[in-house]
C-alpha beads as a LAMMPS data file, in Angstrom:
LAMMPS data file: protein, C-alpha beads

480 atoms
479 bonds

1 atom types
1 bond types

-500.0 500.0 xlo xhi
-500.0 500.0 ylo yhi
-500.0 500.0 zlo zhi

Masses

1 110.0

Atoms # bond

1 1 1 -0.009 0.102 -0.051
2 1 1 2.765 2.616 0.860
3 1 1 4.238 1.835 -2.782
4 1 1 1.001 2.358 -4.438
5 1 1 0.348 5.693 -2.244
6 1 1 3.899 7.104 -3.356
7 1 1 3.028 6.571 -7.145
8 1 1 -0.051 8.636 -6.724
9 1 1 1.751 11.167 -4.487
10 1 1 4.265 11.766 -7.149
11 1 1 1.475 11.693 -9.790
12 1 1 -0.509 14.096 -8.352
13 1 1 1.929 16.487 -6.457
14 1 1 5.821 16.643 -6.820
15 1 1 9.194 16.039 -5.302
16 1 1 9.023 19.231 -3.460
17 1 1 6.253 17.752 -1.334
18 1 1 7.969 14.414 -1.057
19 1 1 10.850 16.031 0.089
20 1 1 8.939 17.976 2.757
21 1 1 7.122 14.982 3.876
22 1 1 10.267 13.051 4.579
23 1 1 12.049 16.190 6.338
24 1 1 9.276 17.038 8.587
25 1 1 8.810 13.351 9.448
26 1 1 12.481 13.078 10.352
27 1 1 12.351 16.395 12.144
28 1 1 9.514 15.253 14.356
29 1 1 11.137 12.154 15.246
30 1 1 13.843 14.164 16.487
31 1 1 11.418 15.784 18.978
32 1 1 10.602 12.645 20.354
33 1 1 13.687 12.727 22.133
34 1 1 11.629 14.232 25.094
35 1 1 10.094 10.763 25.609
36 1 1 13.577 10.114 27.362
37 1 1 13.517 6.451 26.144
38 1 1 10.571 5.554 28.747
39 1 1 8.868 3.080 26.452
40 1 1 11.866 0.882 26.431
41 1 1 11.996 1.591 30.310
42 1 1 8.149 0.858 30.860
43 1 1 7.884 -2.338 28.944
44 1 1 11.128 -3.732 30.789
45 1 1 9.585 -2.773 34.267
46 1 1 6.207 -4.646 33.233
47 1 1 7.916 -7.818 32.618
48 1 1 8.235 -9.193 36.441
49 1 1 4.595 -8.404 37.485
50 1 1 3.072 -9.465 34.283
51 1 1 4.872 -12.867 35.076
52 1 1 3.821 -12.763 38.582
53 1 1 0.076 -11.579 37.811
54 1 1 0.607 -8.595 40.227
55 1 1 -2.072 -6.461 39.084
56 1 1 -1.770 -3.981 41.713
57 1 1 1.763 -3.264 40.636
58 1 1 0.765 -3.371 37.370
59 1 1 -1.618 -0.699 37.634
60 1 1 0.718 1.581 39.718
61 1 1 3.110 1.575 36.993
62 1 1 0.592 2.516 34.232
63 1 1 -0.820 5.200 36.366
64 1 1 2.650 6.525 37.185
65 1 1 3.687 6.263 33.158
66 1 1 0.323 8.123 32.408
67 1 1 1.510 11.057 34.397
68 1 1 4.742 11.022 32.606
69 1 1 3.189 10.380 28.993
70 1 1 1.070 13.344 28.976
71 1 1 4.044 15.748 30.210
72 1 1 6.163 14.542 27.683
73 1 1 3.133 15.107 25.060
74 1 1 3.025 18.625 26.383
75 1 1 6.776 19.098 26.244
76 1 1 7.087 17.865 22.446
77 1 1 3.911 20.098 21.572
78 1 1 5.790 23.200 23.265
79 1 1 9.087 22.511 21.632
80 1 1 7.455 21.864 18.158
81 1 1 5.953 25.251 18.481
82 1 1 9.356 27.090 19.467
83 1 1 11.108 25.621 16.520
84 1 1 8.482 26.872 13.792
85 1 1 10.767 30.338 13.371
86 1 1 13.402 28.234 12.227
87 1 1 11.847 26.349 9.631
88 1 1 13.465 28.348 6.696
89 1 1 17.035 27.478 7.959
90 1 1 16.435 23.721 7.380
91 1 1 13.710 23.817 4.390
92 1 1 15.957 24.274 1.243
93 1 1 13.980 24.590 -1.912
94 1 1 14.282 26.517 -5.036
95 1 1 10.411 27.584 -4.716
96 1 1 8.127 28.697 -2.157
97 1 1 5.548 26.035 -0.838
98 1 1 2.249 27.323 0.315
99 1 1 0.642 26.464 3.938
100 1 1 4.424 25.207 5.033
101 1 1 3.669 26.068 8.301
102 1 1 0.461 24.253 8.370
103 1 1 2.061 21.186 7.049
104 1 1 4.576 21.368 10.049
105 1 1 1.964 21.900 12.666
106 1 1 -0.122 18.683 11.353
107 1 1 3.250 16.605 11.471
108 1 1 3.494 18.139 15.208
109 1 1 0.001 17.195 15.866
110 1 1 0.424 13.839 14.614
111 1 1 3.637 13.300 16.893
112 1 1 1.737 14.743 20.080
113 1 1 -1.193 12.431 19.498
114 1 1 1.013 9.246 19.509
115 1 1 1.945 9.880 23.061
116 1 1 -1.483 10.243 24.777
117 1 1 -2.565 6.483 25.019
118 1 1 1.148 4.731 24.829
119 1 1 0.923 4.033 28.380
120 1 1 -1.935 1.772 27.953
121 1 1 -0.702 0.193 24.748
122 1 1 2.897 -0.800 26.197
123 1 1 1.183 -3.596 28.425
124 1 1 0.143 -5.350 25.175
125 1 1 3.699 -5.520 24.195
126 1 1 5.261 -6.662 27.416
127 1 1 2.745 -9.424 27.351
128 1 1 3.597 -10.734 24.003
129 1 1 0.242 -9.203 22.682
130 1 1 1.997 -6.843 20.301
131 1 1 0.237 -8.768 17.108
132 1 1 -2.866 -7.161 18.571
133 1 1 -1.033 -3.592 17.994
134 1 1 0.096 -4.758 14.678
135 1 1 -3.278 -5.887 13.763
136 1 1 -5.158 -2.839 14.441
137 1 1 -2.444 -0.669 12.846
138 1 1 -2.372 -2.657 9.887
139 1 1 -5.990 -2.502 9.302
140 1 1 -6.136 1.242 10.103
141 1 1 -3.280 2.245 7.735
142 1 1 -4.828 0.219 4.947
143 1 1 -8.161 1.828 5.192
144 1 1 -6.358 5.332 5.547
145 1 1 -4.353 4.416 2.443
146 1 1 -7.294 3.949 0.196
147 1 1 -8.761 7.460 1.385
148 1 1 -5.346 9.071 0.788
149 1 1 -5.044 7.829 -2.564
150 1 1 -8.677 8.854 -3.281
151 1 1 -8.140 12.318 -1.894
152 1 1 -4.984 12.700 -4.004
153 1 1 -6.989 11.602 -7.401
154 1 1 -10.096 13.818 -6.767
155 1 1 -8.458 16.878 -4.977
156 1 1 -4.663 16.884 -5.559
157 1 1 -4.647 18.356 -2.003
158 1 1 -1.408 17.682 0.323
159 1 1 -3.402 19.379 2.953
160 1 1 -6.285 16.649 3.239
161 1 1 -3.436 14.015 2.555
162 1 1 -2.012 15.094 5.905
163 1 1 -5.187 15.358 7.823
164 1 1 -6.161 11.807 7.141
165 1 1 -2.454 10.853 8.363
166 1 1 -3.221 12.804 11.535
167 1 1 -6.481 11.157 11.884
168 1 1 -5.392 7.489 11.380
169 1 1 -2.691 8.011 14.199
170 1 1 -5.057 9.173 16.506
171 1 1 -7.559 6.424 15.780
172 1 1 -4.775 3.838 16.031
173 1 1 -3.928 4.692 19.364
174 1 1 -7.363 4.966 20.557
175 1 1 -8.348 1.545 19.502
176 1 1 -5.344 -0.178 20.592
177 1 1 -5.784 1.802 24.109
178 1 1 -9.438 0.313 24.095
179 1 1 -8.328 -3.348 23.435
180 1 1 -5.642 -3.155 26.221
181 1 1 -8.410 -1.913 28.636
182 1 1 -10.943 -4.880 27.687
183 1 1 -7.939 -7.365 28.146
184 1 1 -6.690 -5.913 31.339
185 1 1 -9.751 -3.885 32.820
186 1 1 -7.811 -3.325 36.185
187 1 1 -5.471 -0.985 34.690
188 1 1 -8.471 1.728 34.544
189 1 1 -8.319 1.808 37.982
190 1 1 -5.311 4.067 40.028
191 1 1 -2.814 3.097 42.062
192 1 1 -0.061 4.774 43.814
193 1 1 3.879 3.484 42.934
194 1 1 5.961 3.390 46.054
195 1 1 8.657 5.958 46.010
196 1 1 11.374 3.674 45.913
197 1 1 9.974 2.093 42.904
198 1 1 9.723 5.454 41.044
199 1 1 13.558 6.327 42.402
200 1 1 14.210 2.996 40.380
201 1 1 12.290 3.802 37.404
202 1 1 14.040 7.262 37.282
203 1 1 17.327 5.665 37.510
204 1 1 16.633 3.322 34.423
205 1 1 15.317 6.581 32.358
206 1 1 18.739 8.353 32.759
207 1 1 20.125 5.345 30.918
208 1 1 17.203 5.112 28.772
209 1 1 17.492 8.925 27.893
210 1 1 20.833 8.841 26.739
211 1 1 19.745 5.751 24.745
212 1 1 16.979 7.860 23.260
213 1 1 19.303 10.616 22.027
214 1 1 21.535 8.353 20.690
215 1 1 18.987 6.534 18.494
216 1 1 17.523 9.808 17.352
217 1 1 21.026 11.328 16.182
218 1 1 21.668 8.018 14.640
219 1 1 18.504 7.394 12.755
220 1 1 16.743 10.852 12.464
221 1 1 19.410 13.409 11.443
222 1 1 20.179 12.262 7.608
223 1 1 17.249 13.640 6.163
224 1 1 18.090 16.992 8.150
225 1 1 21.915 17.060 6.845
226 1 1 20.497 16.248 3.175
227 1 1 18.011 18.874 2.931
228 1 1 20.518 21.594 4.419
229 1 1 23.615 20.902 2.561
230 1 1 22.326 19.138 -0.718
231 1 1 18.592 20.294 -0.729
232 1 1 15.176 19.342 0.289
233 1 1 14.329 17.678 -3.059
234 1 1 17.279 15.305 -2.562
235 1 1 15.468 14.046 0.587
236 1 1 12.435 13.191 -1.683
237 1 1 14.482 11.260 -4.116
238 1 1 15.951 9.401 -1.206
239 1 1 12.906 8.709 0.335
240 1 1 11.986 6.521 -2.543
241 1 1 14.859 4.168 -1.785
242 1 1 14.522 4.475 2.083
243 1 1 10.541 3.497 1.391
244 1 1 11.508 0.262 -0.188
245 1 1 13.965 -0.625 2.483
246 1 1 12.005 0.292 5.285
247 1 1 8.851 -1.775 4.141
248 1 1 11.494 -4.760 4.131
249 1 1 12.844 -3.783 7.368
250 1 1 9.423 -3.277 9.096
251 1 1 8.203 -6.819 7.848
252 1 1 11.269 -8.249 9.115
253 1 1 11.513 -6.567 12.565
254 1 1 8.066 -7.413 13.251
255 1 1 9.203 -11.073 13.986
256 1 1 12.261 -10.033 16.206
257 1 1 10.458 -7.417 18.145
258 1 1 7.425 -9.805 18.947
259 1 1 9.547 -12.083 20.657
260 1 1 11.449 -9.740 22.896
261 1 1 9.300 -10.301 25.798
262 1 1 9.864 -14.246 25.464
263 1 1 13.441 -13.554 25.579
264 1 1 12.999 -11.823 28.700
265 1 1 11.526 -14.690 30.334
266 1 1 14.136 -16.959 28.748
267 1 1 16.834 -14.937 30.533
268 1 1 15.305 -15.254 33.678
269 1 1 14.279 -18.845 33.597
270 1 1 17.260 -20.714 31.595
271 1 1 20.702 -21.372 31.794
272 1 1 23.712 -19.442 29.751
273 1 1 24.062 -22.581 27.567
274 1 1 20.075 -22.130 26.587
275 1 1 20.152 -18.611 26.191
276 1 1 23.127 -18.753 23.768
277 1 1 21.283 -21.574 21.524
278 1 1 18.476 -19.282 21.369
279 1 1 20.480 -16.327 20.332
280 1 1 22.414 -18.724 17.796
281 1 1 19.295 -19.944 16.025
282 1 1 17.916 -16.114 15.783
283 1 1 21.286 -14.738 14.510
284 1 1 21.138 -17.550 11.929
285 1 1 18.028 -16.579 10.720
286 1 1 18.809 -13.274 10.572
287 1 1 21.733 -13.813 8.421
288 1 1 19.677 -15.948 6.201
289 1 1 16.869 -13.390 5.972
290 1 1 19.099 -10.442 5.755
291 1 1 21.163 -11.780 3.174
292 1 1 18.644 -13.132 0.523
293 1 1 16.922 -9.657 0.932
294 1 1 20.205 -7.811 0.479
295 1 1 20.929 -9.646 -2.727
296 1 1 17.321 -8.826 -4.284
297 1 1 17.319 -5.422 -3.170
298 1 1 20.824 -5.028 -4.890
299 1 1 19.937 -6.535 -8.117
300 1 1 16.220 -5.592 -8.251
301 1 1 16.241 -2.069 -7.070
302 1 1 16.901 -0.086 -10.355
303 1 1 14.090 -1.721 -12.311
304 1 1 11.526 -1.497 -9.487
305 1 1 12.236 2.352 -8.952
306 1 1 12.199 2.696 -13.056
307 1 1 8.670 0.819 -13.240
308 1 1 7.118 2.138 -10.242
309 1 1 7.722 6.073 -10.275
310 1 1 10.045 6.590 -13.170
311 1 1 13.740 6.443 -14.732
312 1 1 14.437 9.740 -13.347
313 1 1 14.018 8.725 -9.629
314 1 1 16.785 6.024 -10.047
315 1 1 19.867 7.105 -8.067
316 1 1 23.498 5.946 -8.608
317 1 1 25.053 2.457 -7.441
318 1 1 26.948 4.226 -4.536
319 1 1 23.722 5.052 -3.137
320 1 1 22.286 1.655 -3.445
321 1 1 25.324 -0.145 -1.842
322 1 1 25.297 2.506 1.090
323 1 1 21.575 1.977 1.895
324 1 1 22.246 -1.902 1.413
325 1 1 24.732 -1.858 4.295
326 1 1 22.536 -0.072 6.482
327 1 1 19.818 -2.380 5.912
328 1 1 22.018 -5.427 6.433
329 1 1 23.244 -3.772 9.820
330 1 1 19.750 -3.353 10.699
331 1 1 18.549 -6.990 10.203
332 1 1 21.279 -8.884 11.200
333 1 1 21.738 -6.816 14.434
334 1 1 18.179 -7.381 15.378
335 1 1 19.139 -10.641 17.516
336 1 1 21.608 -8.560 19.442
337 1 1 18.906 -5.589 20.071
338 1 1 16.404 -7.874 20.976
339 1 1 18.507 -9.307 23.688
340 1 1 19.565 -5.727 24.667
341 1 1 15.946 -4.590 25.331
342 1 1 15.050 -7.759 27.174
343 1 1 18.137 -8.065 29.298
344 1 1 18.274 -4.323 30.074
345 1 1 21.753 -4.162 28.549
346 1 1 20.938 -0.680 27.145
347 1 1 21.916 0.764 30.614
348 1 1 25.305 -0.182 30.385
349 1 1 25.742 0.433 26.696
350 1 1 24.414 3.982 26.597
351 1 1 27.844 5.902 26.649
352 1 1 28.702 3.490 23.463
353 1 1 25.316 4.557 21.640
354 1 1 26.299 8.403 22.348
355 1 1 29.609 7.977 20.878
356 1 1 27.682 6.050 17.813
357 1 1 25.468 9.137 17.358
358 1 1 28.114 11.667 17.789
359 1 1 30.403 9.944 15.131
360 1 1 27.318 9.528 12.718
361 1 1 26.431 13.307 12.860
362 1 1 30.147 14.496 12.191
363 1 1 30.709 11.745 9.733
364 1 1 27.497 12.623 7.946
365 1 1 28.471 16.263 7.680
366 1 1 31.867 15.769 6.281
367 1 1 31.124 13.118 3.957
368 1 1 28.050 14.916 2.717
369 1 1 30.741 17.445 1.037
370 1 1 32.847 14.676 0.070
371 1 1 30.767 12.051 -1.120
372 1 1 27.101 13.746 -1.468
373 1 1 24.133 11.479 -0.706
374 1 1 25.984 8.416 -0.573
375 1 1 28.450 9.663 1.890
376 1 1 25.459 10.689 4.288
377 1 1 23.961 7.337 4.303
378 1 1 27.158 5.463 4.600
379 1 1 28.159 7.414 7.716
380 1 1 25.718 5.754 9.705
381 1 1 27.064 2.335 8.543
382 1 1 30.361 3.365 9.687
383 1 1 29.258 4.697 12.904
384 1 1 28.011 1.281 13.844
385 1 1 30.545 -1.011 12.861
386 1 1 33.310 1.352 14.694
387 1 1 31.170 1.309 17.916
388 1 1 28.399 -0.818 19.107
389 1 1 28.806 -3.553 16.334
390 1 1 31.844 -5.060 18.309
391 1 1 31.211 -3.622 21.837
392 1 1 27.750 -4.993 22.578
393 1 1 28.390 -8.748 21.562
394 1 1 31.590 -8.679 24.158
395 1 1 29.308 -7.616 26.963
396 1 1 26.196 -9.759 25.958
397 1 1 28.349 -12.803 25.657
398 1 1 30.445 -12.373 28.767
399 1 1 27.445 -11.333 30.981
400 1 1 24.607 -13.916 29.447
401 1 1 26.208 -16.354 27.414
402 1 1 29.901 -17.313 29.149
403 1 1 30.810 -17.486 25.392
404 1 1 33.834 -15.905 23.633
405 1 1 32.926 -13.363 20.684
406 1 1 35.324 -14.083 17.829
407 1 1 32.749 -16.890 16.574
408 1 1 30.533 -14.228 16.393
409 1 1 32.296 -11.855 14.028
410 1 1 33.237 -14.807 11.713
411 1 1 29.632 -15.877 11.155
412 1 1 29.032 -11.924 10.432
413 1 1 32.283 -12.315 7.971
414 1 1 30.957 -15.353 6.604
415 1 1 27.575 -14.281 5.606
416 1 1 28.992 -11.001 3.968
417 1 1 31.258 -13.136 1.473
418 1 1 28.213 -15.064 0.655
419 1 1 26.516 -12.143 0.122
420 1 1 29.306 -10.546 -2.131
421 1 1 29.672 -14.045 -4.302
422 1 1 25.978 -14.442 -4.905
423 1 1 25.652 -10.757 -6.080
424 1 1 28.728 -11.164 -8.334
425 1 1 27.373 -14.530 -9.985
426 1 1 23.863 -13.357 -10.266
427 1 1 24.287 -9.951 -11.605
428 1 1 25.530 -11.310 -15.081
429 1 1 22.478 -13.589 -15.116
430 1 1 20.204 -10.834 -14.143
431 1 1 21.565 -8.063 -16.509
432 1 1 20.688 -10.263 -19.353
433 1 1 16.963 -10.283 -18.483
434 1 1 15.428 -6.739 -19.557
435 1 1 12.091 -5.848 -17.648
436 1 1 9.709 -3.699 -19.805
437 1 1 6.624 -4.437 -17.964
438 1 1 5.597 -5.585 -14.394
439 1 1 4.827 -9.116 -15.336
440 1 1 8.221 -9.514 -16.585
441 1 1 9.740 -7.828 -13.328
442 1 1 7.864 -10.266 -11.315
443 1 1 9.032 -13.341 -13.323
444 1 1 12.745 -11.635 -12.649
445 1 1 11.986 -11.309 -8.840
446 1 1 10.851 -14.822 -8.772
447 1 1 14.043 -16.135 -10.650
448 1 1 16.573 -13.791 -8.421
449 1 1 14.746 -14.863 -5.221
450 1 1 14.783 -18.598 -6.419
451 1 1 18.489 -18.597 -7.213
452 1 1 19.594 -16.641 -4.139
453 1 1 17.226 -18.706 -1.746
454 1 1 18.903 -22.016 -3.058
455 1 1 22.388 -20.515 -2.621
456 1 1 21.770 -19.465 0.876
457 1 1 20.307 -23.030 1.603
458 1 1 23.709 -24.527 0.117
459 1 1 25.862 -22.096 2.097
460 1 1 24.054 -22.966 5.364
461 1 1 22.373 -26.261 5.158
462 1 1 25.764 -27.693 7.074
463 1 1 25.293 -25.322 9.829
464 1 1 23.885 -26.875 13.073
465 1 1 21.948 -23.791 13.868
466 1 1 20.250 -23.988 10.523
467 1 1 19.308 -27.452 10.801
468 1 1 17.614 -26.501 14.265
469 1 1 15.426 -24.030 12.272
470 1 1 14.410 -26.330 9.738
471 1 1 13.291 -29.072 12.190
472 1 1 11.407 -26.539 14.178
473 1 1 9.657 -25.304 10.856
474 1 1 8.914 -28.894 9.836
475 1 1 7.655 -29.714 13.415
476 1 1 5.461 -26.707 13.313
477 1 1 3.878 -27.789 9.620
478 1 1 2.989 -31.189 11.133
479 1 1 1.170 -29.795 13.599
480 1 1 -0.726 -27.298 11.370

Bonds

1 1 1 2
2 1 2 3
3 1 3 4
4 1 4 5
5 1 5 6
6 1 6 7
7 1 7 8
8 1 8 9
9 1 9 10
10 1 10 11
11 1 11 12
12 1 12 13
13 1 13 14
14 1 14 15
15 1 15 16
16 1 16 17
17 1 17 18
18 1 18 19
19 1 19 20
20 1 20 21
21 1 21 22
22 1 22 23
23 1 23 24
24 1 24 25
25 1 25 26
26 1 26 27
27 1 27 28
28 1 28 29
29 1 29 30
30 1 30 31
31 1 31 32
32 1 32 33
33 1 33 34
34 1 34 35
35 1 35 36
36 1 36 37
37 1 37 38
38 1 38 39
39 1 39 40
40 1 40 41
41 1 41 42
42 1 42 43
43 1 43 44
44 1 44 45
45 1 45 46
46 1 46 47
47 1 47 48
48 1 48 49
49 1 49 50
50 1 50 51
51 1 51 52
52 1 52 53
53 1 53 54
54 1 54 55
55 1 55 56
56 1 56 57
57 1 57 58
58 1 58 59
59 1 59 60
60 1 60 61
61 1 61 62
62 1 62 63
63 1 63 64
64 1 64 65
65 1 65 66
66 1 66 67
67 1 67 68
68 1 68 69
69 1 69 70
70 1 70 71
71 1 71 72
72 1 72 73
73 1 73 74
74 1 74 75
75 1 75 76
76 1 76 77
77 1 77 78
78 1 78 79
79 1 79 80
80 1 80 81
81 1 81 82
82 1 82 83
83 1 83 84
84 1 84 85
85 1 85 86
86 1 86 87
87 1 87 88
88 1 88 89
89 1 89 90
90 1 90 91
91 1 91 92
92 1 92 93
93 1 93 94
94 1 94 95
95 1 95 96
96 1 96 97
97 1 97 98
98 1 98 99
99 1 99 100
100 1 100 101
101 1 101 102
102 1 102 103
103 1 103 104
104 1 104 105
105 1 105 106
106 1 106 107
107 1 107 108
108 1 108 109
109 1 109 110
110 1 110 111
111 1 111 112
112 1 112 113
113 1 113 114
114 1 114 115
115 1 115 116
116 1 116 117
117 1 117 118
118 1 118 119
119 1 119 120
120 1 120 121
121 1 121 122
122 1 122 123
123 1 123 124
124 1 124 125
125 1 125 126
126 1 126 127
127 1 127 128
128 1 128 129
129 1 129 130
130 1 130 131
131 1 131 132
132 1 132 133
133 1 133 134
134 1 134 135
135 1 135 136
136 1 136 137
137 1 137 138
138 1 138 139
139 1 139 140
140 1 140 141
141 1 141 142
142 1 142 143
143 1 143 144
144 1 144 145
145 1 145 146
146 1 146 147
147 1 147 148
148 1 148 149
149 1 149 150
150 1 150 151
151 1 151 152
152 1 152 153
153 1 153 154
154 1 154 155
155 1 155 156
156 1 156 157
157 1 157 158
158 1 158 159
159 1 159 160
160 1 160 161
161 1 161 162
162 1 162 163
163 1 163 164
164 1 164 165
165 1 165 166
166 1 166 167
167 1 167 168
168 1 168 169
169 1 169 170
170 1 170 171
171 1 171 172
172 1 172 173
173 1 173 174
174 1 174 175
175 1 175 176
176 1 176 177
177 1 177 178
178 1 178 179
179 1 179 180
180 1 180 181
181 1 181 182
182 1 182 183
183 1 183 184
184 1 184 185
185 1 185 186
186 1 186 187
187 1 187 188
188 1 188 189
189 1 189 190
190 1 190 191
191 1 191 192
192 1 192 193
193 1 193 194
194 1 194 195
195 1 195 196
196 1 196 197
197 1 197 198
198 1 198 199
199 1 199 200
200 1 200 201
201 1 201 202
202 1 202 203
203 1 203 204
204 1 204 205
205 1 205 206
206 1 206 207
207 1 207 208
208 1 208 209
209 1 209 210
210 1 210 211
211 1 211 212
212 1 212 213
213 1 213 214
214 1 214 215
215 1 215 216
216 1 216 217
217 1 217 218
218 1 218 219
219 1 219 220
220 1 220 221
221 1 221 222
222 1 222 223
223 1 223 224
224 1 224 225
225 1 225 226
226 1 226 227
227 1 227 228
228 1 228 229
229 1 229 230
230 1 230 231
231 1 231 232
232 1 232 233
233 1 233 234
234 1 234 235
235 1 235 236
236 1 236 237
237 1 237 238
238 1 238 239
239 1 239 240
240 1 240 241
241 1 241 242
242 1 242 243
243 1 243 244
244 1 244 245
245 1 245 246
246 1 246 247
247 1 247 248
248 1 248 249
249 1 249 250
250 1 250 251
251 1 251 252
252 1 252 253
253 1 253 254
254 1 254 255
255 1 255 256
256 1 256 257
257 1 257 258
258 1 258 259
259 1 259 260
260 1 260 261
261 1 261 262
262 1 262 263
263 1 263 264
264 1 264 265
265 1 265 266
266 1 266 267
267 1 267 268
268 1 268 269
269 1 269 270
270 1 270 271
271 1 271 272
272 1 272 273
273 1 273 274
274 1 274 275
275 1 275 276
276 1 276 277
277 1 277 278
278 1 278 279
279 1 279 280
280 1 280 281
281 1 281 282
282 1 282 283
283 1 283 284
284 1 284 285
285 1 285 286
286 1 286 287
287 1 287 288
288 1 288 289
289 1 289 290
290 1 290 291
291 1 291 292
292 1 292 293
293 1 293 294
294 1 294 295
295 1 295 296
296 1 296 297
297 1 297 298
298 1 298 299
299 1 299 300
300 1 300 301
301 1 301 302
302 1 302 303
303 1 303 304
304 1 304 305
305 1 305 306
306 1 306 307
307 1 307 308
308 1 308 309
309 1 309 310
310 1 310 311
311 1 311 312
312 1 312 313
313 1 313 314
314 1 314 315
315 1 315 316
316 1 316 317
317 1 317 318
318 1 318 319
319 1 319 320
320 1 320 321
321 1 321 322
322 1 322 323
323 1 323 324
324 1 324 325
325 1 325 326
326 1 326 327
327 1 327 328
328 1 328 329
329 1 329 330
330 1 330 331
331 1 331 332
332 1 332 333
333 1 333 334
334 1 334 335
335 1 335 336
336 1 336 337
337 1 337 338
338 1 338 339
339 1 339 340
340 1 340 341
341 1 341 342
342 1 342 343
343 1 343 344
344 1 344 345
345 1 345 346
346 1 346 347
347 1 347 348
348 1 348 349
349 1 349 350
350 1 350 351
351 1 351 352
352 1 352 353
353 1 353 354
354 1 354 355
355 1 355 356
356 1 356 357
357 1 357 358
358 1 358 359
359 1 359 360
360 1 360 361
361 1 361 362
362 1 362 363
363 1 363 364
364 1 364 365
365 1 365 366
366 1 366 367
367 1 367 368
368 1 368 369
369 1 369 370
370 1 370 371
371 1 371 372
372 1 372 373
373 1 373 374
374 1 374 375
375 1 375 376
376 1 376 377
377 1 377 378
378 1 378 379
379 1 379 380
380 1 380 381
381 1 381 382
382 1 382 383
383 1 383 384
384 1 384 385
385 1 385 386
386 1 386 387
387 1 387 388
388 1 388 389
389 1 389 390
390 1 390 391
391 1 391 392
392 1 392 393
393 1 393 394
394 1 394 395
395 1 395 396
396 1 396 397
397 1 397 398
398 1 398 399
399 1 399 400
400 1 400 401
401 1 401 402
402 1 402 403
403 1 403 404
404 1 404 405
405 1 405 406
406 1 406 407
407 1 407 408
408 1 408 409
409 1 409 410
410 1 410 411
411 1 411 412
412 1 412 413
413 1 413 414
414 1 414 415
415 1 415 416
416 1 416 417
417 1 417 418
418 1 418 419
419 1 419 420
420 1 420 421
421 1 421 422
422 1 422 423
423 1 423 424
424 1 424 425
425 1 425 426
426 1 426 427
427 1 427 428
428 1 428 429
429 1 429 430
430 1 430 431
431 1 431 432
432 1 432 433
433 1 433 434
434 1 434 435
435 1 435 436
436 1 436 437
437 1 437 438
438 1 438 439
439 1 439 440
440 1 440 441
441 1 441 442
442 1 442 443
443 1 443 444
444 1 444 445
445 1 445 446
446 1 446 447
447 1 447 448
448 1 448 449
449 1 449 450
450 1 450 451
451 1 451 452
452 1 452 453
453 1 453 454
454 1 454 455
455 1 455 456
456 1 456 457
457 1 457 458
458 1 458 459
459 1 459 460
460 1 460 461
461 1 461 462
462 1 462 463
463 1 463 464
464 1 464 465
465 1 465 466
466 1 466 467
467 1 467 468
468 1 468 469
469 1 469 470
470 1 470 471
471 1 471 472
472 1 472 473
473 1 473 474
474 1 474 475
475 1 475 476
476 1 476 477
477 1 477 478
478 1 478 479
479 1 479 480
């Protein structure tokens, strides 16, 4: 649905609006630093009382977080309004856009709305019911997308397009909160959290705050730097690649984030050998999925962009490689991040995350002048590789697995080599197949995916962890 919407967006509006859309999304993401990383802390603090069915403590926690989140919503609203006079310093367009400030205000309203009910929704995530949130979000988004497409066709209005977006966010949060109350009716009552518990939470929030700042600086500064140095239109062009890659990431990430709560239970109940076995299985899956996705994206992206929105929006191979590196890390580090959240390890890695974020901002600025768009994107991958990519596994393996880390990095290297070899092999075959229609492209996709899938099966079938995964899948299929 996102791909279809983007095609209509560019047909009835233009790349200037696309650039503004991507830029404001990232700018408002930066304002969300005001939540201090509380969502991570909140979910983590709910694991124990949920496991013990301690309704009184759960209610006290929910009541406490309700006050905090409403304060956060107010802070974000005020900070967003204060930033309005500085918009012209960031928006870099050759032509004047009408209603620019109204567009920004609608983005601000959407962001504020996302915090009003989150204190209730978090209990669904902590109690392994995140599929409910995903179902509601997906259903509302599909309905909203259809309305947005109709609005673009009939009115060509970006303003109405945004208003529908704002309404959908508020509806999603309202429905999720209502569902949470239905499943856990006791959270509607009010309890007071002991002072000692509050102090403990605020101590965790200090770690979560640095973690949140780091995440914002790492993931939500690229578009601002691109807009300021290279132009807002460039942000729009890059956002097309980002849309494709982010949709892949979102689908894959759901699988890993949905089991974070289960990992929390695993950490509390199992020994280090069992923990490491589960981590290894997750890591193998991430290598397999991430590797296949990277190969397919690299080989098929240009033709997808050409058929989807036009050849004019195709960027250079240097940009594609940089995007693919970030995508690869975002998938293959998922097991590490899942264990980080479930174990509370973020409290010990906050300083490293901050270094990663600071390094990313500095590198992005300098590399934007040296290498253009590809430099800004590549800076994120370089920052990750130089910092927490090697540091976090050392902590995790030592404290929770009682294992040494060299084997972890060897597995990464093996997977990267496999990806490079498959790309070199398949590129020649793929280049000989031209795609002038969507049918031809779908056939080519099937061919590329089939060859890549088979190649990874051959590369990983001799691995013990992969055979365990296959056995799990076969057992599940028998039950179905």
